[in-house]
C-alpha positions in Angstrom: 72.6 118.4 127.8 74.3 115.4 130.0 74.9 116.1 133.5 78.5 118.4 133.6 79.3 118.9 130.1 78.1 123.0 130.7 80.6 122.9 133.0 83.1 121.8 131.4 82.2 124.7 127.8 83.1 126.9 130.5 86.2 125.2 132.4 87.3 124.9 129.2 86.7 128.0 127.3 87.9 129.6 130.3 91.0 127.9 129.9 92.0 128.7 126.7 90.6 132.4 126.9 92.8 132.8 129.5 95.5 131.1 128.0 94.7 133.3 124.5 95.2 137.0 127.1 97.8 136.3 129.0 99.9 134.9 126.2 98.7 138.6 124.7 100.4 140.3 126.5 104.4 139.2 126.2 105.7 141.8 123.7 108.4 139.2 122.9 106.4 136.6 121.3 105.2 137.7 117.3 101.6 137.9 116.9 101.1 135.4 115.5 102.6 132.9 117.8 99.4 131.8 120.0 100.7 129.7 122.3 97.4 128.9 124.6 96.1 127.0 121.1 98.0 124.3 122.1 94.7 123.4 124.2 92.9 122.7 121.1 93.1 119.3 119.8 92.9 118.5 123.7 89.5 119.8 123.8 88.3 118.1 121.5 90.1 114.9 122.8 88.9 115.0 126.5 85.1 116.2 126.5 84.5 115.6 122.1 81.1 118.0 121.5 81.4 119.9 124.2 85.3 120.5 124.3 84.4 122.2 120.5 82.3 124.7 121.9 84.3 125.6 124.8 87.1 126.2 122.1 85.2 128.2 119.9 83.5 129.8 123.0 86.6 130.8 124.0 88.0 131.9 121.7 84.9 134.6 121.6 85.6 135.6 124.4 89.1 136.5 124.0 88.1 138.1 120.7 85.5 140.7 122.9 88.9 142.6 123.6 88.8 144.3 120.6 85.6 145.7 117.5 83.7 142.6 116.6 84.4 141.8 113.3 84.5 139.0 110.2 86.9 137.3 112.1 84.8 137.2 114.9 82.3 134.4 113.4 85.3 132.6 111.3 87.6 132.7 114.6 84.7 130.5 116.6 84.3 128.6 113.6 87.6 127.8 112.7 87.8 126.3 116.3 85.4 124.8 116.5 86.6 122.8 114.3 89.6 122.4 115.4 88.9 120.8 117.6 86.6 119.0 116.4 88.1 117.3 114.2 90.4 115.4 116.2 87.7 114.5 118.9 85.5 112.2 115.2 88.3 111.2 113.6 90.4 109.6 116.7 87.4 107.7 117.1 88.6 106.2 113.8 91.6 104.5 114.6 91.8 101.3 117.1 93.2 101.5 121.0 94.2 105.2 120.0 93.8 107.0 123.8 94.8 110.5 124.7 97.3 109.7 126.9 100.8 110.3 125.5 102.7 107.6 125.1 106.3 107.4 123.8 106.1 105.7 121.0 106.3 106.3 117.5 103.2 105.1 116.4 101.1 107.2 119.5 103.3 109.9 117.8 102.4 110.0 114.1 98.1 109.2 114.8 98.7 112.5 116.9 100.1 114.3 114.8 97.9 113.4 111.7 94.6 114.9 114.3 96.4 117.7 114.8 97.3 118.6 111.5 93.6 117.5 110.1 92.3 120.3 113.0 94.9 122.7 112.1 94.3 122.4 108.5 90.2 122.5 109.4 90.9 126.0 111.2 92.9 127.0 108.4 91.0 126.4 105.4 87.6 128.0 106.7 88.9 131.0 108.3 91.3 131.7 104.8 88.4 131.0 103.1 86.2 133.0 105.2 88.6 136.5 104.3 89.4 135.1 101.0 86.2 135.3 99.7 85.6 139.2 100.1 88.7 139.7 99.2 90.5 140.9 102.6 93.1 138.5 103.2 95.1 136.0 100.5 93.9 132.5 101.5 98.2 132.2 101.2 98.7 134.0 103.6 95.7 134.0 106.0 94.5 130.0 105.7 97.8 128.6 105.2 99.8 130.8 107.9 96.7 129.9 110.6 96.9 126.3 109.1 101.3 126.1 109.8 101.2 127.9 113.2 98.4 126.1 114.8 99.9 122.8 113.1 103.6 123.7 115.0 101.8 125.2 118.5 99.6 121.7 118.7 102.2 119.3 117.3 105.4 120.7 119.6 102.9 121.6 122.8 99.7 120.4 122.7 100.6 117.1 124.1 101.0 118.6 127.5 97.5 119.8 127.8 97.5 115.9 127.5 99.0 114.3 130.1 96.1 115.3 132.4 94.3 112.3 130.5 95.2 109.7 133.4 94.4 112.6 136.0 90.7 113.5 134.0 90.0 109.6 133.7 90.4 108.9 137.4 87.6 112.2 138.5 85.5 111.6 136.0 86.0 114.9 133.7 86.8 112.8 130.9 84.2 111.8 128.8 84.5 108.6 128.0 85.4 107.4 123.9 83.0 106.5 122.0 83.8 103.3 119.7 83.2 104.4 115.9 80.5 102.9 114.2 80.9 101.6 110.5 77.9 103.1 109.8 77.1 104.1 105.8 76.9 107.6 106.6 79.5 108.3 109.2 82.2 106.4 106.0 80.9 108.9 103.6 81.1 111.5 106.0 84.9 111.0 106.4 85.7 110.8 102.3 83.7 114.0 101.8 85.7 115.8 104.8 89.2 114.5 104.2 88.3 115.2 100.1 86.6 118.3 101.0 89.8 119.6 102.9 92.4 118.8 100.4 90.5 120.1 97.5 90.0 123.3 99.4 92.9 124.2 100.3 95.4 123.2 98.3 93.5 125.2 95.3 92.8 127.4 97.5 96.9 127.8 98.5 97.7 127.3 94.1 95.4 129.4 93.3 95.8 132.4 95.6 99.6 131.7 95.1 99.3 132.2 91.4 100.2 128.7 90.3 97.2 127.7 88.9 94.8 130.3 86.7 92.0 131.7 89.0 88.4 131.0 88.0 87.1 134.7 88.4 88.4 138.3 88.8 86.4 140.1 90.9 87.3 143.2 93.5 90.6 143.5 94.3 90.5 144.3 98.0 93.0 144.9 100.3 95.6 142.2 98.4 96.2 141.7 95.1 96.9 137.5 95.1 94.0 136.5 92.5 91.3 135.7 93.3 91.1 132.1 95.2 86.9 131.1 97.1 85.8 130.5 94.2 87.9 127.7 93.3 87.5 126.8 96.4 83.5 126.3 96.9 83.3 122.5 96.1 85.8 121.8 98.5 84.6 123.9 101.3 80.5 122.1 100.4 82.3 118.0 100.4 84.0 119.7 103.5 81.2 120.6 105.4 78.6 118.2 104.5 81.2 114.8 105.4 81.6 117.1 109.2 77.9 117.3 109.0 78.0 113.5 108.4 80.0 112.1 110.5 
């Protein structure tokens, strides 16, 4: 572990958990709107893998307020992906900087990264809850994706205003240049195809727009079972993440 990595993980996790706690106690806000999730893409862009671990740990610390259940490990993995995907994919964007810029090019690139992270998070959590039929993917998976993307898209640039100060003080991880190795190119392609397949097929099946591959245990949701048709896409997605 590089010097300072543990400090970044603990500082990022503490900031994220504190933000989640503070906003959780504002009754006027709907329960599914968590402004603190705007921090997550920035954690990945600032600190890379350490920032992704910080997002996962921060979500876990927040979950400690209630009983630990299946949503806890899914939230850890989902938030890890939410921060990690923008970090990794940003390396494929020549000249991209975490510093916000008033340019159409920067805004489109940032929204692209935020959408990938949000979709990865929603797909992982939605698939995990859909498998045992605890929640329909069309509700949880799609809902988490939309909430995270809207929050990160509208507010996620605010934490990035600190990028310059972090860089001057040596607190930001130096940008890594993308190496166009066959393994990483394959991983990126598998990740993109897998995420698109899993999310799209899961949403359409759960909404009843295409037939389900299996009918097993109704559980709390009456929506068609979407997990079986999502499995190939999820496998591609996770292998692609590892190869990237």
